[in-house]
All heavy atoms as atom14 arrays in JSON, in Angstrom:
{
  "sequence": "MCGYTYQGDSAPDRCPRCGASKAQFYLKNKSSNNIFGILIIILILAVVFCLFTC",
  "atom14_mask": [
    [1, 1, 1, 1, 1, 1, 1, 1, 0, 0, 0, 0, 0, 0],
    [1, 1, 1, 1, 1, 1, 0, 0, 0, 0, 0, 0, 0, 0],
    [1, 1, 1, 1, 0, 0, 0, 0, 0, 0, 0, 0, 0, 0],
    [1, 1, 1, 1, 1, 1, 1, 1, 1, 1, 1, 1, 0, 0],
    [1, 1, 1, 1, 1, 1, 1, 0, 0, 0, 0, 0, 0, 0],
    [1, 1, 1, 1, 1, 1, 1, 1, 1, 1, 1, 1, 0, 0],
    [1, 1, 1, 1, 1, 1, 1, 1, 1, 0, 0, 0, 0, 0],
    [1, 1, 1, 1, 0, 0, 0, 0, 0, 0, 0, 0, 0, 0],
    [1, 1, 1, 1, 1, 1, 1, 1, 0, 0, 0, 0, 0, 0],
    [1, 1, 1, 1, 1, 1, 0, 0, 0, 0, 0, 0, 0, 0],
    [1, 1, 1, 1, 1, 0, 0, 0, 0, 0, 0, 0, 0, 0],
    [1, 1, 1, 1, 1, 1, 1, 0, 0, 0, 0, 0, 0, 0],
    [1, 1, 1, 1, 1, 1, 1, 1, 0, 0, 0, 0, 0, 0],
    [1, 1, 1, 1, 1, 1, 1, 1, 1, 1, 1, 0, 0, 0],
    [1, 1, 1, 1, 1, 1, 0, 0, 0, 0, 0, 0, 0, 0],
    [1, 1, 1, 1, 1, 1, 1, 0, 0, 0, 0, 0, 0, 0],
    [1, 1, 1, 1, 1, 1, 1, 1, 1, 1, 1, 0, 0, 0],
    [1, 1, 1, 1, 1, 1, 0, 0, 0, 0, 0, 0, 0, 0],
    [1, 1, 1, 1, 0, 0, 0, 0, 0, 0, 0, 0, 0, 0],
    [1, 1, 1, 1, 1, 0, 0, 0, 0, 0, 0, 0, 0, 0],
    [1, 1, 1, 1, 1, 1, 0, 0, 0, 0, 0, 0, 0, 0],
    [1, 1, 1, 1, 1, 1, 1, 1, 1, 0, 0, 0, 0, 0],
    [1, 1, 1, 1, 1, 0, 0, 0, 0, 0, 0, 0, 0, 0],
    [1, 1, 1, 1, 1, 1, 1, 1, 1, 0, 0, 0, 0, 0],
    [1, 1, 1, 1, 1, 1, 1, 1, 1, 1, 1, 0, 0, 0],
    [1, 1, 1, 1, 1, 1, 1, 1, 1, 1, 1, 1, 0, 0],
    [1, 1, 1, 1, 1, 1, 1, 1, 0, 0, 0, 0, 0, 0],
    [1, 1, 1, 1, 1, 1, 1, 1, 1, 0, 0, 0, 0, 0],
    [1, 1, 1, 1, 1, 1, 1, 1, 0, 0, 0, 0, 0, 0],
    [1, 1, 1, 1, 1, 1, 1, 1, 1, 0, 0, 0, 0, 0],
    [1, 1, 1, 1, 1, 1, 0, 0, 0, 0, 0, 0, 0, 0],
    [1, 1, 1, 1, 1, 1, 0, 0, 0, 0, 0, 0, 0, 0],
    [1, 1, 1, 1, 1, 1, 1, 1, 0, 0, 0, 0, 0, 0],
    [1, 1, 1, 1, 1, 1, 1, 1, 0, 0, 0, 0, 0, 0],
    [1, 1, 1, 1, 1, 1, 1, 1, 0, 0, 0, 0, 0, 0],
    [1, 1, 1, 1, 1, 1, 1, 1, 1, 1, 1, 0, 0, 0],
    [1, 1, 1, 1, 0, 0, 0, 0, 0, 0, 0, 0, 0, 0],
    [1, 1, 1, 1, 1, 1, 1, 1, 0, 0, 0, 0, 0, 0],
    [1, 1, 1, 1, 1, 1, 1, 1, 0, 0, 0, 0, 0, 0],
    [1, 1, 1, 1, 1, 1, 1, 1, 0, 0, 0, 0, 0, 0],
    [1, 1, 1, 1, 1, 1, 1, 1, 0, 0, 0, 0, 0, 0],
    [1, 1, 1, 1, 1, 1, 1, 1, 0, 0, 0, 0, 0, 0],
    [1, 1, 1, 1, 1, 1, 1, 1, 0, 0, 0, 0, 0, 0],
    [1, 1, 1, 1, 1, 1, 1, 1, 0, 0, 0, 0, 0, 0],
    [1, 1, 1, 1, 1, 1, 1, 1, 0, 0, 0, 0, 0, 0],
    [1, 1, 1, 1, 1, 0, 0, 0, 0, 0, 0, 0, 0, 0],
    [1, 1, 1, 1, 1, 1, 1, 0, 0, 0, 0, 0, 0, 0],
    [1, 1, 1, 1, 1, 1, 1, 0, 0, 0, 0, 0, 0, 0],
    [1, 1, 1, 1, 1, 1, 1, 1, 1, 1, 1, 0, 0, 0],
    [1, 1, 1, 1, 1, 1, 0, 0, 0, 0, 0, 0, 0, 0],
    [1, 1, 1, 1, 1, 1, 1, 1, 0, 0, 0, 0, 0, 0],
    [1, 1, 1, 1, 1, 1, 1, 1, 1, 1, 1, 0, 0, 0],
    [1, 1, 1, 1, 1, 1, 1, 0, 0, 0, 0, 0, 0, 0],
    [1, 1, 1, 1, 1, 1, 0, 0, 0, 0, 0, 0, 0, 0]
  ],
  "atom14_positions": [
    [[105.34, 126.3, 48.74], [106.63, 126.37, 49.38], [107.53, 125.21, 48.92], [108.68, 125.42, 48.61], [106.47, 126.3, 50.92], [105.66, 127.42, 51.52], [106.48, 129.01, 51.59], [107.87, 128.69, 52.6], [0.0, 0.0, 0.0], [0.0, 0.0, 0.0], [0.0, 0.0, 0.0], [0.0, 0.0, 0.0], [0.0, 0.0, 0.0], [0.0, 0.0, 0.0]],
    [[106.97, 123.99, 48.9], [107.79, 122.81, 48.61], [107.54, 122.24, 47.22], [108.2, 121.3, 46.82], [107.54, 121.74, 49.66], [105.88, 121.02, 49.59], [0.0, 0.0, 0.0], [0.0, 0.0, 0.0], [0.0, 0.0, 0.0], [0.0, 0.0, 0.0], [0.0, 0.0, 0.0], [0.0, 0.0, 0.0], [0.0, 0.0, 0.0], [0.0, 0.0, 0.0]],
    [[106.57, 122.8, 46.49], [106.28, 122.31, 45.16], [105.16, 121.29, 45.11], [104.84, 120.77, 44.05], [0.0, 0.0, 0.0], [0.0, 0.0, 0.0], [0.0, 0.0, 0.0], [0.0, 0.0, 0.0], [0.0, 0.0, 0.0], [0.0, 0.0, 0.0], [0.0, 0.0, 0.0], [0.0, 0.0, 0.0], [0.0, 0.0, 0.0], [0.0, 0.0, 0.0]],
    [[104.54, 121.0, 46.24], [103.41, 120.05, 46.27], [102.27, 120.61, 45.43], [101.93, 121.78, 45.52], [102.95, 119.83, 47.72], [101.71, 118.98, 47.83], [101.78, 117.6, 47.68], [100.49, 119.55, 48.1], [100.65, 116.81, 47.79], [99.35, 118.78, 48.22], [99.43, 117.41, 48.05], [98.31, 116.64, 48.17], [0.0, 0.0, 0.0], [0.0, 0.0, 0.0]],
    [[101.71, 119.78, 44.57], [100.59, 120.18, 43.73], [99.32, 119.47, 44.19], [99.3, 118.25, 44.29], [100.86, 119.84, 42.25], [102.07, 120.49, 41.85], [99.73, 120.3, 41.36], [0.0, 0.0, 0.0], [0.0, 0.0, 0.0], [0.0, 0.0, 0.0], [0.0, 0.0, 0.0], [0.0, 0.0, 0.0], [0.0, 0.0, 0.0], [0.0, 0.0, 0.0]],
    [[98.3, 120.24, 44.47], [97.01, 119.71, 44.9], [96.0, 119.9, 43.78], [95.91, 120.99, 43.22], [96.52, 120.41, 46.17], [95.17, 119.96, 46.62], [95.01, 118.76, 47.29], [94.04, 120.72, 46.35], [93.76, 118.33, 47.7], [92.79, 120.29, 46.75], [92.66, 119.1, 47.43], [91.4, 118.66, 47.82], [0.0, 0.0, 0.0], [0.0, 0.0, 0.0]],
    [[95.26, 118.86, 43.44], [94.21, 118.96, 42.44], [92.87, 118.85, 43.14], [92.59, 117.86, 43.8], [94.36, 117.86, 41.4], [95.6, 117.98, 40.56], [95.71, 116.89, 39.52], [94.92, 115.97, 39.5], [96.69, 117.01, 38.66], [0.0, 0.0, 0.0], [0.0, 0.0, 0.0], [0.0, 0.0, 0.0], [0.0, 0.0, 0.0], [0.0, 0.0, 0.0]],
    [[92.08, 119.88, 42.99], [90.76, 119.9, 43.62], [90.19, 121.3, 43.61], [90.77, 122.22, 43.04], [0.0, 0.0, 0.0], [0.0, 0.0, 0.0], [0.0, 0.0, 0.0], [0.0, 0.0, 0.0], [0.0, 0.0, 0.0], [0.0, 0.0, 0.0], [0.0, 0.0, 0.0], [0.0, 0.0, 0.0], [0.0, 0.0, 0.0], [0.0, 0.0, 0.0]],
    [[89.05, 121.45, 44.28], [88.35, 122.74, 44.28], [89.02, 123.77, 45.19], [89.03, 124.95, 44.89], [86.89, 122.55, 44.68], [86.11, 121.75, 43.66], [86.47, 121.81, 42.47], [85.15, 121.08, 44.05], [0.0, 0.0, 0.0], [0.0, 0.0, 0.0], [0.0, 0.0, 0.0], [0.0, 0.0, 0.0], [0.0, 0.0, 0.0], [0.0, 0.0, 0.0]],
    [[89.54, 123.35, 46.33], [90.2, 124.28, 47.24], [91.41, 123.59, 47.87], [91.44, 122.38, 48.02], [89.23, 124.77, 48.32], [88.83, 123.67, 49.12], [0.0, 0.0, 0.0], [0.0, 0.0, 0.0], [0.0, 0.0, 0.0], [0.0, 0.0, 0.0], [0.0, 0.0, 0.0], [0.0, 0.0, 0.0], [0.0, 0.0, 0.0], [0.0, 0.0, 0.0]],
    [[92.37, 124.39, 48.26], [93.6, 123.86, 48.85], [93.31, 123.26, 50.23], [92.4, 123.69, 50.93], [94.62, 124.98, 48.96], [0.0, 0.0, 0.0], [0.0, 0.0, 0.0], [0.0, 0.0, 0.0], [0.0, 0.0, 0.0], [0.0, 0.0, 0.0], [0.0, 0.0, 0.0], [0.0, 0.0, 0.0], [0.0, 0.0, 0.0], [0.0, 0.0, 0.0]],
    [[94.11, 122.28, 50.64], [93.95, 121.74, 52.0], [94.39, 122.77, 53.04], [95.09, 123.74, 52.72], [94.89, 120.52, 52.0], [95.88, 120.79, 50.94], [95.19, 121.6, 49.9], [0.0, 0.0, 0.0], [0.0, 0.0, 0.0], [0.0, 0.0, 0.0], [0.0, 0.0, 0.0], [0.0, 0.0, 0.0], [0.0, 0.0, 0.0], [0.0, 0.0, 0.0]],
    [[93.97, 122.59, 54.3], [94.33, 123.53, 55.36], [95.84, 123.57, 55.59], [96.41, 124.62, 55.86], [93.64, 123.16, 56.67], [92.13, 123.4, 56.58], [91.72, 124.3, 55.81], [91.37, 122.69, 57.25], [0.0, 0.0, 0.0], [0.0, 0.0, 0.0], [0.0, 0.0, 0.0], [0.0, 0.0, 0.0], [0.0, 0.0, 0.0], [0.0, 0.0, 0.0]],
    [[96.49, 122.44, 55.47], [97.95, 122.33, 55.61], [98.5, 121.45, 54.5], [97.88, 120.48, 54.09], [98.33, 121.71, 56.95], [98.04, 122.56, 58.13], [99.23, 123.42, 58.42], [98.95, 124.35, 59.5], [99.48, 125.54, 59.58], [100.33, 125.93, 58.67], [99.19, 126.35, 60.55], [0.0, 0.0, 0.0], [0.0, 0.0, 0.0], [0.0, 0.0, 0.0]],
    [[99.7, 121.77, 54.01], [100.36, 120.96, 53.01], [100.78, 119.63, 53.66], [101.42, 119.64, 54.72], [101.58, 121.68, 52.47], [102.59, 120.67, 51.35], [0.0, 0.0, 0.0], [0.0, 0.0, 0.0], [0.0, 0.0, 0.0], [0.0, 0.0, 0.0], [0.0, 0.0, 0.0], [0.0, 0.0, 0.0], [0.0, 0.0, 0.0], [0.0, 0.0, 0.0]],
    [[100.44, 118.51, 53.04], [100.82, 117.23, 53.63], [102.32, 116.97, 53.55], [102.84, 116.13, 54.28], [100.05, 116.2, 52.8], [99.67, 116.88, 51.54], [99.61, 118.35, 51.85], [0.0, 0.0, 0.0], [0.0, 0.0, 0.0], [0.0, 0.0, 0.0], [0.0, 0.0, 0.0], [0.0, 0.0, 0.0], [0.0, 0.0, 0.0], [0.0, 0.0, 0.0]],
    [[103.02, 117.68, 52.69], [104.46, 117.46, 52.55], [105.27, 118.33, 53.53], [106.15, 117.83, 54.21], [104.9, 117.77, 51.12], [106.36, 117.4, 50.88], [106.82, 117.74, 49.49], [106.14, 116.91, 48.51], [106.16, 117.14, 47.21], [106.82, 118.18, 46.73], [105.53, 116.35, 46.37], [0.0, 0.0, 0.0], [0.0, 0.0, 0.0], [0.0, 0.0, 0.0]],
    [[105.0, 119.64, 53.58], [105.84, 120.52, 54.39], [105.1, 121.24, 55.51], [105.72, 121.91, 56.32], [106.53, 121.55, 53.5], [105.42, 122.79, 52.78], [0.0, 0.0, 0.0], [0.0, 0.0, 0.0], [0.0, 0.0, 0.0], [0.0, 0.0, 0.0], [0.0, 0.0, 0.0], [0.0, 0.0, 0.0], [0.0, 0.0, 0.0], [0.0, 0.0, 0.0]],
    [[103.77, 121.14, 55.53], [102.99, 121.77, 56.59], [102.65, 123.22, 56.36], [102.16, 123.89, 57.27], [0.0, 0.0, 0.0], [0.0, 0.0, 0.0], [0.0, 0.0, 0.0], [0.0, 0.0, 0.0], [0.0, 0.0, 0.0], [0.0, 0.0, 0.0], [0.0, 0.0, 0.0], [0.0, 0.0, 0.0], [0.0, 0.0, 0.0], [0.0, 0.0, 0.0]],
    [[102.91, 123.75, 55.17], [102.6, 125.15, 54.88], [101.09, 125.39, 54.99], [100.29, 124.49, 54.72], [103.08, 125.52, 53.48], [0.0, 0.0, 0.0], [0.0, 0.0, 0.0], [0.0, 0.0, 0.0], [0.0, 0.0, 0.0], [0.0, 0.0, 0.0], [0.0, 0.0, 0.0], [0.0, 0.0, 0.0], [0.0, 0.0, 0.0], [0.0, 0.0, 0.0]],
    [[100.72, 126.59, 55.35], [99.3, 126.9, 55.54], [98.58, 127.04, 54.2], [99.2, 127.18, 53.15], [99.15, 128.21, 56.31], [99.56, 129.3, 55.53], [0.0, 0.0, 0.0], [0.0, 0.0, 0.0], [0.0, 0.0, 0.0], [0.0, 0.0, 0.0], [0.0, 0.0, 0.0], [0.0, 0.0, 0.0], [0.0, 0.0, 0.0], [0.0, 0.0, 0.0]],
    [[97.25, 127.02, 54.26], [96.4, 127.14, 53.07], [96.67, 128.44, 52.32], [96.6, 128.49, 51.1], [94.94, 127.05, 53.51], [93.95, 127.06, 52.4], [92.55, 126.87, 52.95], [91.57, 126.62, 51.83], [90.27, 126.23, 52.34], [0.0, 0.0, 0.0], [0.0, 0.0, 0.0], [0.0, 0.0, 0.0], [0.0, 0.0, 0.0], [0.0, 0.0, 0.0]],
    [[97.04, 129.5, 53.03], [97.29, 130.81, 52.42], [98.51, 130.81, 51.5], [98.64, 131.67, 50.64], [97.46, 131.87, 53.51], [0.0, 0.0, 0.0], [0.0, 0.0, 0.0], [0.0, 0.0, 0.0], [0.0, 0.0, 0.0], [0.0, 0.0, 0.0], [0.0, 0.0, 0.0], [0.0, 0.0, 0.0], [0.0, 0.0, 0.0], [0.0, 0.0, 0.0]],
    [[99.38, 129.83, 51.66], [100.6, 129.8, 50.86], [100.43, 129.02, 49.54], [101.36, 128.96, 48.75], [101.75, 129.22, 51.68], [102.14, 130.16, 52.8], [103.17, 129.56, 53.72], [103.0, 128.47, 54.22], [104.23, 130.3, 53.93], [0.0, 0.0, 0.0], [0.0, 0.0, 0.0], [0.0, 0.0, 0.0], [0.0, 0.0, 0.0], [0.0, 0.0, 0.0]],
    [[99.25, 128.44, 49.33], [98.97, 127.78, 48.06], [98.54, 128.83, 47.05], [98.04, 129.88, 47.4], [97.82, 126.76, 48.2], [98.25, 125.45, 48.78], [98.4, 125.28, 50.14], [98.5, 124.37, 47.94], [98.8, 124.07, 50.67], [98.89, 123.15, 48.46], [99.05, 122.99, 49.82], [0.0, 0.0, 0.0], [0.0, 0.0, 0.0], [0.0, 0.0, 0.0]],
    [[98.77, 128.58, 45.76], [98.3, 129.48, 44.72], [97.72, 128.66, 43.58], [98.07, 127.49, 43.39], [99.41, 130.41, 44.22], [100.53, 129.71, 43.5], [100.51, 129.54, 42.12], [101.61, 129.2, 44.21], [101.54, 128.88, 41.46], [102.65, 128.55, 43.56], [102.61, 128.39, 42.2], [103.63, 127.74, 41.55], [0.0, 0.0, 0.0], [0.0, 0.0, 0.0]],
    [[96.84, 129.28, 42.82], [96.18, 128.63, 41.69], [97.13, 128.57, 40.51], [97.74, 129.56, 40.11], [94.92, 129.39, 41.3], [94.07, 128.81, 40.18], [93.56, 127.41, 40.58], [92.9, 129.72, 39.89], [0.0, 0.0, 0.0], [0.0, 0.0, 0.0], [0.0, 0.0, 0.0], [0.0, 0.0, 0.0], [0.0, 0.0, 0.0], [0.0, 0.0, 0.0]],
    [[97.29, 127.39, 39.96], [98.2, 127.19, 38.84], [97.37, 127.06, 37.57], [96.46, 126.26, 37.48], [99.01, 125.92, 39.07], [100.03, 125.62, 38.02], [100.81, 124.37, 38.39], [101.83, 124.03, 37.36], [102.56, 122.8, 37.7], [0.0, 0.0, 0.0], [0.0, 0.0, 0.0], [0.0, 0.0, 0.0], [0.0, 0.0, 0.0], [0.0, 0.0, 0.0]],
    [[97.72, 127.87, 36.57], [97.03, 127.84, 35.29], [97.67, 126.76, 34.42], [98.81, 126.9, 33.99], [97.11, 129.21, 34.62], [96.26, 129.29, 33.38], [95.8, 128.27, 32.86], [96.03, 130.5, 32.92], [0.0, 0.0, 0.0], [0.0, 0.0, 0.0], [0.0, 0.0, 0.0], [0.0, 0.0, 0.0], [0.0, 0.0, 0.0], [0.0, 0.0, 0.0]],
    [[96.97, 125.7, 34.15], [97.52, 124.56, 33.42], [97.87, 124.88, 31.98], [98.92, 124.51, 31.49], [96.54, 123.38, 33.44], [96.34, 122.78, 34.79], [95.34, 121.65, 34.71], [95.03, 121.09, 36.07], [94.07, 120.02, 36.0], [0.0, 0.0, 0.0], [0.0, 0.0, 0.0], [0.0, 0.0, 0.0], [0.0, 0.0, 0.0], [0.0, 0.0, 0.0]],
    [[97.02, 125.58, 31.26], [97.24, 125.79, 29.84], [98.46, 126.67, 29.55], [99.22, 126.39, 28.66], [96.0, 126.39, 29.18], [95.71, 127.65, 29.74], [0.0, 0.0, 0.0], [0.0, 0.0, 0.0], [0.0, 0.0, 0.0], [0.0, 0.0, 0.0], [0.0, 0.0, 0.0], [0.0, 0.0, 0.0], [0.0, 0.0, 0.0], [0.0, 0.0, 0.0]],
    [[98.66, 127.74, 30.31], [99.81, 128.59, 30.05], [101.11, 127.9, 30.42], [102.14, 128.1, 29.79], [99.68, 129.91, 30.81], [99.72, 129.68, 32.21], [0.0, 0.0, 0.0], [0.0, 0.0, 0.0], [0.0, 0.0, 0.0], [0.0, 0.0, 0.0], [0.0, 0.0, 0.0], [0.0, 0.0, 0.0], [0.0, 0.0, 0.0], [0.0, 0.0, 0.0]],
    [[101.08, 127.04, 31.44], [102.28, 126.31, 31.84], [102.68, 125.32, 30.75], [103.86, 125.16, 30.46], [102.03, 125.59, 33.17], [103.3, 125.03, 33.76], [104.38, 125.54, 33.49], [103.17, 123.99, 34.53], [0.0, 0.0, 0.0], [0.0, 0.0, 0.0], [0.0, 0.0, 0.0], [0.0, 0.0, 0.0], [0.0, 0.0, 0.0], [0.0, 0.0, 0.0]],
    [[101.72, 124.65, 30.13], [102.02, 123.7, 29.07], [102.6, 124.39, 27.85], [103.54, 123.9, 27.25], [100.77, 122.91, 28.67], [100.34, 121.95, 29.76], [101.12, 121.57, 30.62], [99.08, 121.56, 29.72], [0.0, 0.0, 0.0], [0.0, 0.0, 0.0], [0.0, 0.0, 0.0], [0.0, 0.0, 0.0], [0.0, 0.0, 0.0], [0.0, 0.0, 0.0]],
    [[102.06, 125.53, 27.5], [102.55, 126.29, 26.33], [103.97, 126.76, 26.58], [104.85, 126.67, 25.71], [101.61, 127.47, 26.01], [100.27, 126.94, 25.52], [102.23, 128.41, 24.99], [99.18, 127.98, 25.38], [0.0, 0.0, 0.0], [0.0, 0.0, 0.0], [0.0, 0.0, 0.0], [0.0, 0.0, 0.0], [0.0, 0.0, 0.0], [0.0, 0.0, 0.0]],
    [[104.25, 127.25, 27.78], [105.6, 127.7, 28.11], [106.6, 126.55, 28.02], [107.69, 126.71, 27.48], [105.6, 128.29, 29.53], [106.94, 128.82, 29.95], [107.45, 129.96, 29.38], [107.68, 128.17, 30.91], [108.69, 130.45, 29.75], [108.92, 128.63, 31.29], [109.42, 129.79, 30.72], [0.0, 0.0, 0.0], [0.0, 0.0, 0.0], [0.0, 0.0, 0.0]],
    [[106.24, 125.38, 28.52], [107.12, 124.22, 28.44], [107.4, 123.8, 27.0], [108.54, 123.47, 26.65], [0.0, 0.0, 0.0], [0.0, 0.0, 0.0], [0.0, 0.0, 0.0], [0.0, 0.0, 0.0], [0.0, 0.0, 0.0], [0.0, 0.0, 0.0], [0.0, 0.0, 0.0], [0.0, 0.0, 0.0], [0.0, 0.0, 0.0], [0.0, 0.0, 0.0]],
    [[106.39, 123.85, 26.16], [106.55, 123.5, 24.75], [107.48, 124.49, 24.06], [108.34, 124.1, 23.28], [105.18, 123.42, 24.05], [104.4, 122.21, 24.58], [105.34, 123.34, 22.54], [102.95, 122.17, 24.15], [0.0, 0.0, 0.0], [0.0, 0.0, 0.0], [0.0, 0.0, 0.0], [0.0, 0.0, 0.0], [0.0, 0.0, 0.0], [0.0, 0.0, 0.0]],
    [[107.33, 125.77, 24.36], [108.21, 126.78, 23.77], [109.67, 126.59, 24.19], [110.58, 126.76, 23.39], [107.72, 128.19, 24.14], [106.42, 128.62, 23.48], [105.99, 129.99, 24.04], [106.56, 128.68, 21.98], [0.0, 0.0, 0.0], [0.0, 0.0, 0.0], [0.0, 0.0, 0.0], [0.0, 0.0, 0.0], [0.0, 0.0, 0.0], [0.0, 0.0, 0.0]],
    [[109.89, 126.23, 25.43], [111.25, 125.97, 25.9], [111.85, 124.79, 25.15], [113.02, 124.83, 24.72], [111.25, 125.71, 27.42], [110.86, 126.96, 28.18], [112.61, 125.19, 27.89], [111.83, 128.12, 28.03], [0.0, 0.0, 0.0], [0.0, 0.0, 0.0], [0.0, 0.0, 0.0], [0.0, 0.0, 0.0], [0.0, 0.0, 0.0], [0.0, 0.0, 0.0]],
    [[111.09, 123.72, 24.97], [111.58, 122.54, 24.25], [111.92, 122.9, 22.8], [112.96, 122.5, 22.27], [110.55, 121.4, 24.31], [110.47, 120.86, 25.73], [110.9, 120.28, 23.34], [109.34, 119.89, 25.98], [0.0, 0.0, 0.0], [0.0, 0.0, 0.0], [0.0, 0.0, 0.0], [0.0, 0.0, 0.0], [0.0, 0.0, 0.0], [0.0, 0.0, 0.0]],
    [[111.07, 123.68, 22.15], [111.33, 124.1, 20.77], [112.61, 124.94, 20.71], [113.44, 124.75, 19.81], [110.13, 124.88, 20.2], [108.96, 123.91, 20.0], [110.49, 125.57, 18.89], [107.65, 124.59, 19.65], [0.0, 0.0, 0.0], [0.0, 0.0, 0.0], [0.0, 0.0, 0.0], [0.0, 0.0, 0.0], [0.0, 0.0, 0.0], [0.0, 0.0, 0.0]],
    [[112.8, 125.82, 21.65], [114.0, 126.66, 21.69], [115.25, 125.8, 21.86], [116.25, 125.99, 21.17], [113.9, 127.69, 22.81], [115.11, 128.59, 23.0], [115.31, 129.48, 21.77], [114.95, 129.43, 24.24], [0.0, 0.0, 0.0], [0.0, 0.0, 0.0], [0.0, 0.0, 0.0], [0.0, 0.0, 0.0], [0.0, 0.0, 0.0], [0.0, 0.0, 0.0]],
    [[115.21, 124.83, 22.76], [116.36, 123.95, 22.98], [116.67, 123.14, 21.73], [117.83, 123.01, 21.33], [116.1, 123.03, 24.19], [116.09, 123.86, 25.47], [117.14, 121.92, 24.27], [115.61, 123.11, 26.7], [0.0, 0.0, 0.0], [0.0, 0.0, 0.0], [0.0, 0.0, 0.0], [0.0, 0.0, 0.0], [0.0, 0.0, 0.0], [0.0, 0.0, 0.0]],
    [[115.64, 122.62, 21.07], [115.85, 121.86, 19.86], [116.45, 122.73, 18.75], [117.31, 122.27, 17.99], [114.55, 121.22, 19.39], [114.02, 120.08, 20.26], [112.64, 119.66, 19.78], [114.98, 118.91, 20.28], [0.0, 0.0, 0.0], [0.0, 0.0, 0.0], [0.0, 0.0, 0.0], [0.0, 0.0, 0.0], [0.0, 0.0, 0.0], [0.0, 0.0, 0.0]],
    [[116.01, 123.95, 18.64], [116.55, 124.86, 17.63], [118.02, 125.15, 17.88], [118.84, 125.16, 16.95], [115.75, 126.16, 17.61], [0.0, 0.0, 0.0], [0.0, 0.0, 0.0], [0.0, 0.0, 0.0], [0.0, 0.0, 0.0], [0.0, 0.0, 0.0], [0.0, 0.0, 0.0], [0.0, 0.0, 0.0], [0.0, 0.0, 0.0], [0.0, 0.0, 0.0]],
    [[118.41, 125.35, 19.13], [119.8, 125.62, 19.48], [120.66, 124.39, 19.16], [121.73, 124.51, 18.57], [119.93, 126.04, 20.95], [121.37, 126.05, 21.4], [119.29, 127.41, 21.17], [0.0, 0.0, 0.0], [0.0, 0.0, 0.0], [0.0, 0.0, 0.0], [0.0, 0.0, 0.0], [0.0, 0.0, 0.0], [0.0, 0.0, 0.0], [0.0, 0.0, 0.0]],
    [[120.2, 123.2, 19.54], [120.95, 121.98, 19.28], [121.1, 121.77, 17.78], [122.18, 121.42, 17.29], [120.26, 120.78, 19.96], [120.86, 119.45, 19.49], [120.36, 120.89, 21.46], [0.0, 0.0, 0.0], [0.0, 0.0, 0.0], [0.0, 0.0, 0.0], [0.0, 0.0, 0.0], [0.0, 0.0, 0.0], [0.0, 0.0, 0.0], [0.0, 0.0, 0.0]],
    [[120.03, 121.98, 17.03], [120.08, 121.84, 15.58], [121.11, 122.78, 14.97], [121.9, 122.41, 14.12], [118.68, 122.09, 14.97], [118.66, 122.0, 13.48], [118.66, 120.74, 12.86], [118.63, 123.13, 12.69], [118.65, 120.64, 11.48], [118.61, 123.04, 11.32], [118.61, 121.79, 10.71], [0.0, 0.0, 0.0], [0.0, 0.0, 0.0], [0.0, 0.0, 0.0]],
    [[121.11, 124.03, 15.44], [122.05, 125.01, 14.91], [123.49, 124.64, 15.26], [124.39, 124.82, 14.45], [121.71, 126.38, 15.48], [122.73, 127.71, 14.82], [0.0, 0.0, 0.0], [0.0, 0.0, 0.0], [0.0, 0.0, 0.0], [0.0, 0.0, 0.0], [0.0, 0.0, 0.0], [0.0, 0.0, 0.0], [0.0, 0.0, 0.0], [0.0, 0.0, 0.0]],
    [[123.71, 124.12, 16.45], [125.06, 123.72, 16.84], [125.63, 122.62, 15.95], [126.82, 122.6, 15.64], [125.08, 123.25, 18.3], [124.92, 124.34, 19.35], [124.81, 123.71, 20.74], [126.07, 125.32, 19.32], [0.0, 0.0, 0.0], [0.0, 0.0, 0.0], [0.0, 0.0, 0.0], [0.0, 0.0, 0.0], [0.0, 0.0, 0.0], [0.0, 0.0, 0.0]],
    [[124.78, 121.7, 15.52], [125.26, 120.58, 14.71], [125.29, 120.9, 13.21], [125.96, 120.21, 12.45], [124.4, 119.34, 14.97], [124.71, 118.7, 16.28], [123.8, 118.77, 17.33], [125.9, 118.03, 16.51], [124.08, 118.17, 18.54], [126.19, 117.44, 17.72], [125.27, 117.51, 18.75], [0.0, 0.0, 0.0], [0.0, 0.0, 0.0], [0.0, 0.0, 0.0]],
    [[124.56, 121.91, 12.76], [124.51, 122.19, 11.33], [125.27, 123.45, 10.94], [125.57, 123.63, 9.76], [123.06, 122.32, 10.85], [122.42, 123.38, 11.56], [122.3, 121.02, 11.04], [0.0, 0.0, 0.0], [0.0, 0.0, 0.0], [0.0, 0.0, 0.0], [0.0, 0.0, 0.0], [0.0, 0.0, 0.0], [0.0, 0.0, 0.0], [0.0, 0.0, 0.0]],
    [[125.57, 124.3, 11.86], [126.25, 125.58, 11.53], [127.75, 125.43, 11.55], [128.36, 124.69, 12.16], [125.82, 126.67, 12.49], [124.08, 127.09, 12.31], [0.0, 0.0, 0.0], [0.0, 0.0, 0.0], [0.0, 0.0, 0.0], [0.0, 0.0, 0.0], [0.0, 0.0, 0.0], [0.0, 0.0, 0.0], [0.0, 0.0, 0.0], [0.0, 0.0, 0.0]]
  ]
}
């Protein structure tokens, strides 16, 4: 709900930041998130490069 990230085997019963229940946590896949971020950075750099050279 609030973006709090918990690292461990299971989510806490309540979010320490906003109080959301354990059911509102979801498993985040680290590897796909990193790849997506890298692709976004490459896309931004390509656009900036094209703006200055075209």
